[in-house]
C-alpha positions as CSV (number, residue, x, y, z in Angstrom):
1,X,-12.7,6.5,5.9
2,X,-13.6,6.2,2.2
3,X,-11.8,6.8,-1.1
4,X,-12.9,9.4,-3.6
5,X,-12.3,8.5,-7.2
6,X,-9.5,11.0,-7.6
7,X,-7.9,10.6,-4.1
8,X,-8.2,6.8,-4.0
9,X,-4.9,6.0,-5.8
10,X,-2.8,8.0,-3.5
11,X,-4.6,6.9,-0.4
12,X,-4.5,3.2,-1.2
13,X,-0.9,3.2,-2.2
14,X,-0.1,5.1,1.1
15,X,-2.1,2.4,3.0
16,X,-0.2,-0.3,1.0
17,X,3.1,1.3,2.0
18,X,2.0,1.3,5.7
19,X,0.6,-2.3,5.4
20,X,3.6,-3.9,3.6
21,X,5.8,-5.3,6.2
22,X,3.5,-5.0,9.3
23,X,3.8,-8.8,9.8
24,X,7.5,-9.1,9.2
25,X,9.7,-10.8,11.7
26,X,7.2,-13.7,12.2
27,X,10.1,-15.9,13.6
28,X,12.2,-14.5,16.4
29,X,14.2,-15.5,19.5
30,X,12.3,-16.6,22.6
31,X,13.3,-14.9,25.7
32,X,11.6,-16.6,28.6
33,X,11.9,-20.4,29.1
34,X,8.9,-21.2,31.2
35,X,5.5,-22.9,30.7
36,X,2.8,-20.2,30.4
37,X,-0.9,-20.7,30.0
38,X,-0.9,-17.6,27.8
39,X,1.1,-19.5,25.2
40,X,-1.9,-20.8,23.3
41,X,-3.7,-20.6,20.0
42,X,-6.7,-18.6,21.2
43,X,-5.9,-15.3,19.5
44,X,-4.3,-17.0,16.4
45,X,-7.5,-19.1,16.1
46,X,-9.7,-16.0,16.4
47,X,-7.8,-14.2,13.7
48,X,-7.9,-17.3,11.5
49,X,-11.6,-17.4,11.7
50,X,-11.9,-13.8,10.8
51,X,-9.7,-14.0,7.7
52,X,-11.5,-17.2,6.7
53,X,-14.8,-15.4,6.9
54,X,-13.5,-12.6,4.8
55,X,-12.4,-15.1,2.2
56,X,-15.8,-16.7,2.1
57,X,-17.6,-13.3,1.8
58,X,-15.7,-10.9,-0.6
59,X,-16.6,-7.2,-0.4
60,X,-18.9,-5.5,-2.8
61,X,-17.4,-4.1,-5.9
62,X,-17.4,-0.4,-4.9
63,X,-14.8,1.9,-3.4
64,X,-16.4,2.2,0.1
65,X,-16.7,-1.6,0.5
66,X,-13.2,-2.2,-0.7
67,X,-11.9,0.4,1.7
68,X,-13.7,-1.0,4.7
69,X,-12.4,-4.5,3.9
70,X,-8.9,-3.3,3.4
71,X,-9.0,-1.6,6.8
72,X,-10.4,-4.8,8.4
73,X,-7.5,-6.9,6.9
74,X,-5.0,-4.3,8.1
75,X,-6.5,-4.7,11.6
76,X,-5.9,-8.5,11.3
77,X,-2.2,-7.9,10.3
78,X,-1.7,-5.5,13.3
79,X,-3.3,-7.9,15.8
80,X,-1.3,-10.8,14.4
81,X,1.9,-8.8,15.0
82,X,0.9,-7.9,18.5
83,X,0.1,-11.5,19.4
84,X,3.4,-12.7,17.8
85,X,5.3,-10.2,20.0
86,X,3.4,-11.2,23.2
87,X,4.1,-14.9,22.6
88,X,7.7,-14.2,21.6
89,X,8.3,-12.6,25.0
90,X,6.4,-15.1,27.1
91,X,6.8,-18.5,25.6
92,X,9.5,-21.1,25.3
93,X,10.7,-22.1,21.8
94,X,8.5,-25.2,21.9
95,X,5.4,-23.3,23.0
96,X,6.0,-20.5,20.5
97,X,6.6,-22.4,17.3
98,X,3.1,-23.7,16.5
99,X,1.0,-20.6,17.2
100,X,3.7,-18.5,15.4
101,X,3.2,-20.7,12.3
102,X,-0.5,-20.3,12.5
103,X,-0.1,-16.5,12.8
104,X,2.1,-16.6,9.7
105,X,-0.6,-18.4,7.8
106,X,-3.1,-15.7,9.0
107,X,-0.8,-13.0,7.8
108,X,-0.2,-14.5,4.4
109,X,-3.9,-15.0,3.8
110,X,-4.7,-11.4,4.8
111,X,-2.0,-10.1,2.4
112,X,-3.4,-12.3,-0.3
113,X,-6.9,-10.8,0.2
114,X,-5.4,-7.3,0.2
115,X,-3.8,-8.1,-3.1
116,X,-7.3,-9.1,-4.5
117,X,-8.7,-5.7,-3.3
118,X,-5.7,-3.9,-4.8
119,X,-6.2,-5.5,-8.2
120,X,-9.9,-4.7,-8.2
121,X,-9.5,-1.1,-7.1
122,X,-6.7,0.0,-9.4
123,X,-8.2,-1.9,-12.4
124,X,-11.4,0.1,-11.9
125,X,-9.3,3.2,-11.9
126,X,-7.5,2.1,-15.1
127,X,-4.1,2.0,-13.4
128,X,-3.0,-1.5,-14.5
129,X,0.7,-1.0,-13.5
130,X,-0.3,-0.1,-10.0
131,X,-2.8,-3.0,-9.8
132,X,-0.1,-5.4,-10.8
133,X,2.9,-4.1,-8.9
134,X,1.1,-3.4,-5.7
135,X,-0.5,-6.8,-5.7
136,X,2.9,-8.4,-6.4
137,X,4.4,-6.6,-3.4
138,X,1.6,-7.8,-1.1
139,X,2.0,-11.3,-2.4
140,X,5.7,-11.2,-1.8
141,X,5.0,-10.3,1.8
142,X,2.6,-13.2,2.0
143,X,5.2,-15.6,0.5
144,X,7.8,-14.3,2.9
145,X,5.6,-14.9,5.9
146,X,5.0,-18.5,4.7
147,X,8.7,-19.0,4.1
148,X,9.5,-18.1,7.7
149,X,7.6,-21.2,8.9
150,X,10.3,-23.4,7.1
151,X,13.3,-21.3,8.2
152,X,15.9,-22.5,10.6
153,X,18.1,-20.5,13.0
154,X,20.4,-20.6,15.9
155,X,20.0,-21.1,18.8
156,X,17.3,-23.8,18.3
157,X,14.7,-21.8,20.1
158,X,14.5,-19.6,17.0
159,X,13.4,-22.5,14.7
160,X,9.7,-22.9,14.0
161,X,8.0,-26.3,14.3
162,X,9.3,-29.0,11.9
163,X,5.8,-29.4,10.4
164,X,4.2,-26.0,9.9
165,X,0.7,-25.4,11.0
166,X,-2.1,-26.8,8.7
167,X,-3.1,-23.3,7.9
168,X,0.3,-22.7,6.2
169,X,-0.3,-25.7,3.9
170,X,-3.8,-24.4,3.1
171,X,-2.7,-20.9,2.3
172,X,0.3,-21.7,0.2
173,X,-1.6,-22.6,-2.9
174,X,-3.8,-19.5,-2.5
175,X,-0.8,-17.3,-2.6
176,X,0.7,-19.3,-5.6
177,X,-2.5,-19.0,-7.7
178,X,-2.7,-15.2,-7.1
179,X,1.0,-14.7,-7.8
180,X,0.5,-16.5,-11.1
181,X,-2.4,-14.3,-12.0
182,X,-0.3,-11.1,-11.6
183,X,2.9,-12.4,-13.1
184,X,4.9,-12.8,-9.9
185,X,7.5,-15.5,-10.0
186,X,7.8,-17.0,-6.5
187,X,11.2,-18.2,-5.4
188,X,11.7,-21.4,-3.4
189,X,11.0,-20.8,0.3
190,X,14.7,-20.9,1.0
191,X,15.3,-18.1,-1.4
192,X,12.4,-15.9,-0.2
193,X,14.7,-13.5,1.6
194,X,14.1,-10.1,3.0
195,X,16.1,-8.7,0.1
196,X,13.7,-10.3,-2.4
197,X,10.7,-9.1,-0.5
198,X,12.0,-5.6,-0.2
199,X,12.9,-5.5,-3.9
200,X,9.3,-6.3,-4.8
201,X,8.1,-3.6,-2.4
202,X,10.3,-1.1,-4.2
203,X,8.7,-1.9,-7.6
204,X,5.3,-0.5,-6.8
205,X,4.3,2.0,-9.5
206,X,2.1,4.9,-8.3
207,X,-1.1,5.5,-10.1
208,X,-1.0,8.9,-11.8
209,X,-3.3,11.5,-10.2
210,X,-5.7,13.5,-12.2
211,X,-4.4,17.0,-13.3
212,X,-5.8,19.9,-11.2
């Protein structure tokens, strides 16, 4: 799939709407209290390597390349959610916490890179409001994903590891710097609630389409 110059604004915003929130619910209740060899970092590590590679090799500055990279990042978000759900069902709280944190870092990084693409694409289309507000929404999702690694809950099995995965610490400044560039004021992690995230989602301004 590629974007035409006229159709691109509508298609990308539609993709953004589908993408925003795909990785929500990174922390959840564990259901099975049993040691399981499936409760590992294999998939999380693979996804981390992929998103790290995309960060090192940005896409070319044309619509087709940006579209392909956006779809690749969306695939990472989807796979991260699937892996989260599998681990959530199979693992004890102790087994679940660390890979869930790593997946949260992957998700946040993927959203941050999607925000970069959004800014590039809509700036080229001379839609600055869409470039800014859509990027802010994606970065709000990234920040919310990171915030879940510091959350607490009851029963204790819901709580993530006391020290979040190293990837969380690495990605946090990446999200902060991008947020500053698009004028998004990030709350403290304790205040990065679903309501705040959803409020940012609702502020996305659609790029006007060309007159027929």
